[in-house]
C-alpha positions in Angstrom: -65.9 69.9 204.2 -65.1 72.7 206.6 -68.4 73.7 208.2 -71.6 72.1 209.5 -72.9 70.1 206.6 -76.4 69.5 205.4 -78.1 66.1 205.5 -78.1 66.1 201.7 -74.3 66.4 201.7 -73.9 63.5 204.1 -75.5 60.6 202.4 -72.1 58.8 202.3 -71.6 58.8 206.0 -68.0 57.3 206.0 -66.8 59.8 203.4 -68.5 62.7 205.3 -66.8 61.7 208.5 -63.4 61.3 206.8 -63.8 64.8 205.3 -64.8 66.3 208.7 -61.8 64.7 210.5 -59.3 65.6 207.7 -60.5 69.2 207.7 -60.3 69.3 211.5 -56.7 67.9 211.5 -55.6 70.6 209.1 -57.4 73.3 211.2 -55.8 71.9 214.3 -52.4 72.5 212.9 -53.4 76.1 212.2 -54.9 76.6 215.6 -51.8 75.3 217.3 -49.8 78.2 215.9 -52.5 80.9 216.0 -51.5 83.5 218.6 -53.5 83.7 221.8 -54.8 87.2 221.0 -56.4 85.9 217.8 -58.1 83.0 219.6 -59.3 85.4 222.3 -60.7 87.7 219.6 -62.7 84.8 218.2 -64.1 84.0 221.6 -65.2 87.6 222.2 -66.8 87.6 218.8 -68.7 84.4 219.6 -70.0 85.9 222.8 -71.1 89.0 221.0 -72.9 86.9 218.4 -74.7 84.8 221.1 -76.0 88.1 222.6 -77.0 89.6 219.3 -78.7 86.5 218.1 -80.6 85.7 221.3 -84.1 85.9 219.6 -82.9 83.5 216.9 -81.5 81.1 219.5 -84.7 81.1 221.5 -86.8 80.5 218.3 -84.6 77.5 217.4 -84.8 76.2 220.9 -88.6 76.4 220.9 -88.6 74.1 217.9 -86.6 71.5 219.9 -88.8 71.9 223.0 -91.9 71.5 220.9 -90.6 68.1 219.7 -89.2 67.1 223.1 -92.3 65.3 224.4 -92.6 63.3 221.2 -88.9 62.3 221.6 -89.7 60.9 225.0 -87.5 63.2 227.0 -87.7 63.2 230.8 -88.4 66.4 232.7 -84.7 66.5 233.7 -83.7 66.2 230.0 -86.1 68.9 229.0 -84.7 71.2 231.7 -81.2 70.6 230.2 -82.5 71.3 226.8 -84.3 74.6 227.6 -82.7 77.9 226.7 -83.9 81.2 228.2 -82.6 84.7 227.8 -80.7 84.6 231.1 -79.2 81.1 230.2 -78.0 82.5 226.9 -76.4 85.4 228.7 -74.7 83.0 231.1 -73.3 81.1 228.1 -72.0 84.3 226.6 -70.5 85.3 229.9 -68.7 81.9 230.1 -67.2 82.4 226.7 -65.9 85.8 227.7 -64.6 84.4 230.9 -62.6 81.7 229.0 -61.1 84.4 226.8 -60.0 86.3 229.9 -58.0 83.3 231.2 -54.3 83.0 230.8 -53.3 81.2 227.6 -52.4 77.6 228.4 -50.7 77.0 225.1 -46.9 77.5 225.2 -46.8 77.7 229.0 -43.5 76.3 230.4 -44.1 73.8 233.1 -40.5 73.2 234.0 -37.1 73.9 232.6 -33.5 73.1 233.4 -30.0 72.9 231.9 -28.5 69.4 231.6 -24.9 68.7 232.4 -24.1 68.6 228.6 -25.5 72.2 228.2 -28.8 71.2 226.6 -31.6 73.5 227.7 -34.6 71.2 228.5 -38.2 72.4 229.0 -41.6 70.9 229.2 -44.2 73.0 227.4 -48.0 72.9 227.2 -49.3 72.1 223.7 -52.8 71.4 222.3 -54.2 67.9 222.1 -55.0 68.4 218.4 -58.5 67.3 217.4 -61.2 66.8 220.0 -64.4 64.9 219.2 -67.2 65.7 221.6 -70.5 63.7 221.7 -73.3 65.1 223.8 -77.0 64.9 224.5 -79.7 67.5 225.0 -77.6 70.4 226.4 -77.2 73.0 223.7 -74.9 75.1 225.9 -72.3 72.4 225.4 -72.0 73.5 221.7 -70.7 76.9 222.9 -68.8 75.7 226.0 -66.9 73.0 224.0 -66.1 75.3 221.1 -64.8 78.0 223.4 -62.6 75.7 225.5 -61.2 74.0 222.4 -60.4 77.3 220.8 -58.8 78.7 223.9 -56.5 75.6 224.1 -55.6 75.7 220.5 -57.5 72.6 219.4 -59.9 71.9 216.6 -63.3 70.4 217.6 -65.9 68.1 216.0 -69.2 68.4 217.8 -72.0 65.8 217.6 -75.1 66.8 219.6 -78.2 64.8 220.1 -81.2 65.1 217.6 -83.3 66.5 220.5 -81.3 69.7 220.4 -80.6 69.9 216.6 -82.1 73.3 215.9 -80.5 74.9 219.0 -77.1 73.4 218.2 -77.1 74.7 214.7 -78.1 78.2 215.8 -75.3 78.3 218.4 -72.8 76.8 215.9 -73.7 79.6 213.5 -72.6 82.1 216.3 -69.3 80.1 216.6 -68.7 80.2 212.9 -69.3 83.9 212.9 -66.8 84.4 215.6 -64.2 82.3 213.8 -64.7 84.3 210.6 -64.4 87.6 212.4 -61.1 86.6 213.9 -59.7 85.1 210.6 -59.5 81.5 211.9 -60.4 78.5 209.8 -64.1 77.5 209.8 -63.1 73.9 210.3 -61.7 74.7 213.8 -65.2 73.9 215.1 -67.4 71.7 213.0 -70.9 70.3 213.7 -71.6 66.8 212.4 -74.2 67.4 209.7 -76.1 64.2 209.8 -78.4 62.7 212.5 -77.3 59.2 211.4 -75.9 57.4 214.4 -73.5 55.7 212.1 -71.5 58.9 212.0 -70.4 58.5 215.6 -69.3 55.0 214.9 -67.3 56.1 211.8 -65.7 59.0 213.6 -64.7 56.8 216.5 -62.6 54.7 214.1 -60.5 57.6 212.9 -57.7 57.4 215.5 -55.2 58.7 212.9 -57.1 62.0 212.6 -58.8 62.5 215.9 -56.8 62.6 219.2 -59.4 62.3 221.9 -63.2 61.8 222.4 -65.2 63.3 225.2 -68.8 62.0 225.6 -71.3 64.0 227.7 -74.6 62.4 228.4 -76.2 59.4 229.9 -74.4 56.2 231.0 -75.6 54.3 228.0 -74.2 56.8 225.5 -70.8 56.9 227.3 -70.5 53.1 227.5 -71.4 52.8 223.8 -68.7 55.3 222.9 -66.1 53.5 225.0 -67.0 50.1 223.5 -66.7 51.4 219.9 -63.8 53.8 220.1 -60.3 53.4 218.8 -59.6 56.9 220.1 -58.8 57.6 223.8 -62.0 58.5 225.7 -62.2 60.8 228.7 -65.5 60.0 230.5 -67.8 60.1 233.4 -70.5 57.5 233.5 -72.9 58.8 236.2 -73.2 61.4 238.8 -74.1 59.4 241.9 -73.0 62.0 244.4 -73.2 61.8 248.2 -73.4 64.0 251.3 -72.2 62.6 254.6 -73.5 64.3 257.7 -70.9 63.8 260.4 -71.6 63.6 264.2 -70.2 67.1 264.7 -72.1 68.8 261.9 -73.7 72.1 262.5 -77.5 71.5 262.3 -78.4 74.6 260.3 -75.5 74.0 257.9 -76.3 70.3 257.4 -79.9 71.0 256.6 -79.1 73.8 254.1 -76.4 71.8 252.3 -78.5 68.6 252.0 -81.5 70.6 250.7 -79.4 72.5 248.2 -77.4 69.5 247.0 -80.6 67.5 246.4 -83.2 70.1 245.4 -81.6 73.2 243.9 -81.5 71.6 240.5 -82.2 67.8 240.3 -81.5 67.0 236.7 -77.7 67.6 236.8 -74.8 65.3 237.4 -73.6 67.1 240.6 -76.9 66.8 242.5 -76.8 64.6 245.6 -78.4 61.2 245.2 -77.5 59.6 248.6 -77.3 61.2 252.0 -75.6 59.4 254.8 -75.9 60.3 258.5 -73.6 59.4 261.4 -75.5 57.3 264.0 -74.9 60.1 266.5 -77.2 62.4 264.5 -80.1 60.0 265.2 -79.7 60.6 268.9 -79.2 64.4 268.5 -82.2 64.7 266.3 -80.2 66.1 263.4 -80.9 63.2 261.0 -84.6 63.4 261.7 -84.6 67.2 261.1 -82.9 66.8 257.7 -85.1 63.9 256.7 -88.2 66.0 257.6 -86.9 69.0 255.6 -86.3 66.8 252.6 -89.8 65.3 252.8 -91.4 68.7 253.3 -89.6 69.9 250.1 -91.3 67.1 248.2 -88.3 64.6 248.0 -89.2 60.9 247.9 -86.8 59.1 250.2 -85.5 55.5 249.8 -84.3 54.7 253.3 -82.0 52.1 254.5 -83.1 49.8 257.4 -81.3 51.8 260.2 -82.9 55.1 259.2 -86.3 53.6 258.3 -86.6 52.0 261.7 -85.9 55.4 263.4 -88.2 57.6 261.3 -91.9 58.1 261.5 -93.9 56.7 258.6 -94.5 59.0 255.7 -96.1 58.5 252.3 -92.8 59.6 250.5 -90.6 57.4 252.7 -90.0 53.8 251.5 -87.5 51.0 252.1 -84.4 51.2 250.0 -83.3 48.3 247.8 -79.7 47.5 246.9 -80.2 49.2 243.5 -81.0 52.5 245.2 -77.5 52.9 246.4 -76.1 53.0 242.8 -79.0 55.0 241.4 -78.6 58.4 239.7 -82.2 59.6 240.1 -81.9 63.1 238.4 -85.3 63.8 240.1 -86.8 64.6 243.5 -85.7 61.2 244.9 -82.9 60.4 247.2 -81.4 57.4 249.1 -80.7 57.9 252.8 -79.1 55.8 255.5 -77.3 55.8 258.8 -73.7 54.7 259.2 -71.7 53.9 262.4 -68.6 55.9 261.5 -66.9 58.2 259.0 -65.0 55.2 257.7 -68.2 53.3 257.1 -69.5 56.3 255.2 -66.4 56.5 252.9 -66.6 52.7 252.4 -70.2 53.0 251.3 -69.3 55.9 248.9 -66.3 54.1 247.4 -68.5 51.0 246.8 -71.6 52.6 245.4 -70.5 56.1 244.2 -69.4 57.1 240.7 -66.3 59.1 241.8 -67.9 62.3 240.7 -68.6 64.5 243.7 -68.9 63.7 247.4 -69.3 66.0 250.4 -68.9 65.9 254.2 -70.6 68.3 256.6 -68.6 68.4 259.8 -67.3 70.6 262.6 -64.2 68.4 263.1 -61.1 69.4 261.0 -59.6 65.9 261.5 -62.8 64.3 260.3 -62.8 66.5 257.2 -59.2 65.6 256.4 -59.8 61.9 256.9 -62.8 62.1 254.6 -60.9 63.8 251.9 -58.0 61.3 252.2 -60.3 58.2 252.1 -63.0 59.1 249.6 -62.2 58.1 246.0 -63.8 61.0 244.2 -62.9 63.6 241.6 -64.4 66.4 243.8 -64.3 66.2 247.6 -66.4 68.9 249.2 -66.1 70.0 252.8 -69.0 72.0 254.3 -70.4 73.0 251.0 -72.9 71.7 248.5 -72.1 69.2 245.8 -73.6 71.6 243.4 -70.3 73.6 243.3 -68.4 70.9 241.4 -68.7 72.8 238.2 -66.3 74.4 235.8 -67.9 77.8 235.9 -68.1 77.7 239.7 -64.4 76.7 239.9 -63.5 79.7 237.8 -62.8 77.8 234.6 -65.4 79.8 232.7 -67.0 76.6 231.6 -66.2 72.9 231.4 -65.8 70.4 228.6 -67.1 67.8 231.1 -66.5 66.4 234.5 -64.1 63.6 234.3 -64.2 60.7 236.7 -61.2 59.1 235.1 -57.8 59.3 236.8 -55.6 59.6 233.7 -54.9 62.9 232.0 -57.8 64.8 233.6 -60.1 64.6 236.6 -63.0 66.7 237.8 -64.3 69.7 235.8 -62.1 70.1 232.7 -61.2 73.5 231.6 -59.0 74.8 228.7 -55.8 73.6 230.4 -57.1 70.1 230.6 -57.4 70.1 226.8 -53.6 70.4 226.5 -50.8 67.9 226.9 -47.1 68.7 227.0 -44.1 68.5 224.8 -40.4 68.1 225.8 -38.3 70.7 224.0 -34.5 70.3 224.0 -32.3 73.2 222.7 -28.7 72.5 222.1 -25.6 73.9 220.5 -24.5 70.9 218.4 -24.3 68.3 221.2 -24.1 64.7 220.1 -24.3 61.6 222.3 -21.2 59.6 222.8 
C-alpha cells in the first residue's frame, strides 16, 4: 500500500503496518538515489500545492477545531491545532526554504589517502525510513515530509486523531508534489487508521524502519520509548529557564523574560522558570520583572526567597517542589532567587529538561560559564528561549527538538536525518 489508506483498508492492522513499512523501505531505496534537483522539485511543488489549496486546508482544519472541545483539548493544544491563512503561508515558506538549502546527501565529511593507496572518505547518506508520531500540530505533516524528502528518506507519518482532517488535507498536497516530481508515492505515507494498535505494530518493525521520532506530550513519548524496538530520538518536555544575572541590563531582562514566557505559551520553548541572582533583589530588577509578569497576567509560583521579598498579589503563590519540574504551557511560571550563577545552573541541571535555557547578563565571563555549565541542547545568551526553533535557526523547519545527546541534539533539520557511510576506493589492494 503506497499512499494514505482508508479505514476500511486497515481492518487488519498488523498487515496494514507491514505493508506501509515494506512500501516505505522500497521507496527509501529509490529516494537515496534520487538526484537533489528532483527532490527539490517535489518540495517546490508541495509548497505550491499548499498555497493553491489553502481554502481546502482551512475547511479541513475547521472540522478538527469543531471537534476539539469534545476531544478535551486544552487551549494550548487548540492553538497548536489551529491553521490560518498566514500559518499555511509560513508552512509553505518553510518547505521552499528547505528546498533552497544545500543537499546533505552525498556530502563528503572528510577524505584522505591511506598509506596503501586506498582513498577513504566519509559521506553523508540518508537514514532510510523515518517513522514520525505526533499530536495536534498539522504543520508537522508538511515539515516532516519536507525534511525527510530533502534528506533522501522515506517517511511514515502518524498524526493524532484531533488533527485527522487537517493531516489528510496536507498529505494530499505532499502526494501531489511527489507525483509532480516523479517520485514514489510511498516516499511519504500517512497511517490510514486511527487505531492506536498501529503505532505499537509499527514500533516492532525494526527490520523495515530505521528510526522513530515522537513529537507530543511526555506521556506519548514515554509510551513510544517503552514499546519501540526501533531507535527513538526524543524530547520529553520543554521545561525551559531564564536566569537573570547580577549584571543584566534591566530593560533587556524585562523584555526577554516577558517574551520567553508570554509571546506564545503553548510551545515547548516557552520559559517555565525564571531565576534571579540575589543582587537583583537589592537593585530592584527582580521586583521589576516580577511586576511586569504579573501585569501581563502571568500566575507566578514563587520560591521562598522571592516570595518573602515580594508584595502580596492575587496571582503570586508559594511554589511547591513539583513546580520546578512543571511544563505549564500556559500563563503560569515558577520564579526564585539564587545566590550565584553556579546555583542557577545547578537548579537548571536538576529540574530542567535539557531543552532550552537562557542567561541575561552584561558579563562575558558569566555568559561563558553559564554556557559551559548548563546541560542543555540550546544555551541562549541575552536572547529569548523562543528562538530555539528550526525555522529561526535557518533550518527551514525542524523534525523536532532533540534533548538526546546521541546522533542529534536541539532543532533537527534535514542534515540531522542523515548518517554517514565510509567509502574506500582502491586499485586491487589486499590485506596481508
